[in-house]
N, C-alpha and C positions, 0 to 999 in steps of 0.2 A: 504494500499500499504506499502511495506517495505520502510523505510526511507533512506537506504544507501546501497551502494555496499561495500563488503569487500575490504579493500584497501591495504592489504599486504599479501605476501606469503613468504615461505622460499624455493621456487623452483628456481634453477638456470636457466639462460636464455635458456640453451640448452634443458631444459625439458619443456619449455612453449609451448603451442599449442592452436589451435582453430579448430573447425569443424562445418560443416553444420548439423543442427538438423532437420530441416523441409524444404523440403521433406526428409524422412529418407534416409540417405546416406548408401553406401555400408558398411562402417566401423561401422555402428550402429548395434550391435548384436541383431538379431531377432526383429528389430524395437523397441527396448526398451526405447530409450532416450525420444523421443517426446520433449515436452517443460517442463517436470517435473524436479524436482531437483533430478535426479537420479545419481547413482554413477557408471554407466556402462562405461563411456568414458575412464577414465584413470585408468585401473586396474593394471598398472605397467608393467615393462618389464618382470616380471615373473608371470603376472596375467592371466586372463581368456579371455581378449578381443582379437579379431582377430588381428594377427600380433605378439602376444607375443611368447616367445621362444618355448612353447610347439607346436607351429605350424611350427617350423623349421626355425624361423628367430630370429634376435636379436633386432628387432624393438619393440618399445612400442605400446600399443594397439591403440592409437588414434593419433599418431604422423606421419601423412602422409603429407610430404612437400618436398621442395627442399631447401637445405641449401647452404650457401655461393654463392649466386647468386647476380649479380649487374647489374644495367642498362648499356647498351652498349654505350650510348651517354651522352650528357649533360642533366641535369634535365629539365623537362618541368613543374614541380611544383617549382616555384622560392622560393628563401630563405624567402621572406616576405609573402608568400601566407597563407591565412587562412586555406588552406587544410593541412598545416604542422601539424604533431602530436607529433613530438619530436623536441624540440627547440634547438637553438644554445647553446653551453655550453663552459664555461671557464675551461679548464683542468688544471689550476694552473699557467698559465703564463700571466694572465690578458687579454687574447684575446678571444672574443667569436668566436667560430668556427662552421661552417656549417658542422658538422661531419656526417650527414646522406646523403650527396650529391649524393652518388652512391647507396643508398638503393632502393629497387624495387619500393616503393611508389613514389619516386621522378620523375618517368616517368612511370605511371601506364600501365601495360601490356607488357612492353618491356623486363623485366628481363627474361632470358631463364630458363626453368624448365626441370627437368628430365622426368616429366609426368604431363599431365593435371588433373590427379586424385591423384597425390601424390606418394611419395616413403616412405616406412616405415623406419623412422629414418633419413630421409633427404638426404641420398646418398647411391646409390646401393653398393658402395664399402666401406662405413663406414668412408670416409675421411672428417674430420671436415672442412677443408679449400679448398675443391674443387679438390685436387689432385686425379688423376685416377691411380696412381702408388700404387699397393697393397703392395709393400715392406715397412714394418713397418707402414702401414696405415690401414690395416683391423681393424675395431673397431674404431681406431683413436680418442677415447674419446667420440664418438657418436655411438649410436645404429645404425645398418644398416639392411636393409631388402629388400623386393621385391618392384617392381613397382606394384601399385594397379591394373593396367590393367592385368598384368600377373597373379596376385594373385586372380583375381575375382572369379574363380570357388571354392575357398576355403572360401570366405566370408560366414557368416551365414545367409542364407535366405534373401537376399536383397529384399526390398519391391519395388513395382511399384506404383507410384502416378499418378492419373488420372487428366489431365488438359484439358481444352477446348480452341480451337483456339479463339483468341480475348478476352479471359477472363482476369480478374485481379486475381492474385494468391498471397498468402502470403508465405514468406520464413522466416527462422530463423536460426541463428547461435550462437554458444557460444564460449567463450574464457576462458582459464585458465591461460594465461599469456599475458599481454597486450603489444603487440609490435607495437601498433599504426597503421598507414597506412590506407588502404582502400580496397574495394573489389568490385567484379562484379560477375554476374551469366551468364553462356553461355550454349547454346545448341548445340548438335551434333547428327545427325541421328545415331541410334544404329547400329553398324556393326555386322557382323556374329561372329566376334571374338573381344573381348574388346581390345586386343593388337593392333588392327588397329586404335583405337582412336588416334587422333593427336591434338596438340595445334592449328594447323592451321584450323582444322575443327571447333573447338569451337570458334575461332576468327571470323568465318563467321556469327555467330548468337549470338551476345552479347545482352542480353535482357535489355530493358529500365525499370528503376524504375518508378513506378506510383505515381505521386504526390510528395509533398515536406515534407511529414511527415513520421517519423518512430517511433518505440516504443521500450522500454525495458519492457519485460514481465516476471513476476515471476510465475513460475509454469505453469500448463496447462490451467488455467482459463483465457480466453482472456479479461475478465473484469478487471483483475488484472495487468494492464499495464499502463505505463506512456508515453504519447505522447510528441514529441518535434520536432522542425524543423530539417530536414535532410540537410546535406551539400553534394551536389552532383556536379559532373563536367563532361563535355564532351570535355574539352579543354586540349590538351597535352596528351591525352590518346591514347592507341593503342589497337585495330585498331582505326584509326582516327575517332573521333566523338562518340566512344563507351562511355556508361554511367557508371560511377563509383561513389561509395558513401564513404565518409570518415568514418572511425571507429569513432563512436560518443562519446566513453568513454575515457576521458583523463587519462593517467597514471600519477604517481607521477613525480614531477620535477626531472631533472637530467637524465643522460644516463641510469641509472639502472631502472628508471620508478617506483620506489617504492618497488622493491624487497629488502628483508632483507639480501641478500647474499653479502658478502664482503663489498665494499664501496658503494653499491647502497643505495639510499636515500629513506626516508619515504615521502609519500605525506603529504601536510600540508597547512598552511595558505597562504603564498605568497600573491599575489595581489587579490586573490578571497576569502580569509577569510573563508574557510570551514573546517579547521582542524588545528592541530598544526604541525609545522615543516617547510618545505621548499616550499610548493606549488605544483601545478599540471601543466601539459603541456599547457593546454588551458582551457577556462572557461567550466565547466561541463554543460551538457544540462538540468540538473535539480539539486536541492540541494543534495549534497553528491553523485552525479552521476559520480564518478571517481574511479580509482583504478588500480593496476597492475594485480590483479587476483581475481577470485571469488570462490576459493575452499580452503579447509583446507590445512595447511602445509603438505607436503609430509612426510610420516612416513618411518623410516629406515627399510628396509627388507620387505619381503612378498609383499602383494598387497597394493599399496599406492593409495587409491581411491581419485580421484578428482570428483567434481560435477559441472554440469551446474546449478548454483543457479538462474541464470537469462539468458534471451535470447534477442538478438537484432533482431527485427522483421521489415521486409520491405515488400512492395507490388511491384510486377512485372507485366508488361503487356505482355501476350503471343501474338505474332504477329497474326493478323487476317488472314493473307494470308499464314500462315505456312502450309506445307504439313502435313497431319495427319499421325500418325504412332508412332513407338517406338523411343525414344530419350534418350540420356544421358545428365543430367544437371551437369555442373561443376561449383562449387563455387571456386573462386580464391581470396585469401587474400594476397595482396602485402604489406609487412611490411615496417615500416620506422626505428624502433629501431634496427632491426636485418637484415642481408642479407638473408632473407628467403621469400619464397612464399609458403603458405599453401593451400592445395586443398582437396576438398571432391567431390565425384561424386554420383549421384542418378539416378535411373531408372524412366523415365517419359513416359506416354502414352498420346498422344494428339489426341483428336477427334473433330468433328465439333460441333457447337452449343454453342458458347461462350456467354459472357455477364455476368454481375454480378461479385461478389467477391467469389473466391473459396479458402477455408482455410482447 
């Protein structure tokens, strides 16, 4: 077993991202990612991944999300909750501030999104701070591209994963910049046109996680994984009672989470004594199980390849009474460090005859 997660990157916050790896998502070119340490995800804004500029958009290959979105009401994850992933911070005036109070993870599922499957670059108009006015905003410092639902016909050979009603299934996702927060998985019946998919449809079937264990897996071999207790919640979530799981990997201490950009801080010793420096956001689930990113620093120019060197694995229960047929699975990651919601969608076919664990 590998002893540590890589704990620093040189990627700015705007370039960070995560995506569903299993089941294979729409943005996975030709189903290449799997759980291996591949380099297909982040081919760069001028690279070969779906959504790069040669496909007619300015978005980067794997950056499908909603940027600058906030919870509409008060937080349902309180300041002292163990579900927190980015802690209060003193910005120099001697006062610890709850600076993530409006971030999506502070009321899971309530922050609005442009699309339940993500928008390439975070905003259809390229505006970094939510403005819809194109004057002086196109590009806006952020790449911008299409809604994944409208872009669906141009994705490269999306795969369909077979599930059984009532079965326990495994899922996995990877991150390349750790914005904390937590996530859920949802199903919606596949429409005749993907543009008809809505967040409301996915909210009607939020899947339950199975058991209180999750894993970090290195590569494709399922024996090369580390198990640890999952931190899950059904309180204060939307839809009411829906089950969400906290991102188990703590970032480095401080608002930067361990990035090496600007004033962002390194991970380090702090109260948990697992490196040198300033500590991590919360106790890691296993020794050295912390970090801001898991890929090599971005390279200037050309294809800047990032990799999923490890995956976060969970098990879900497919409802026993679900109607058989074609579905879309949506993974939703509500961040705490950043005002972002990341999404990936995958094609699922559900048939009768569940039972057992399907991987």
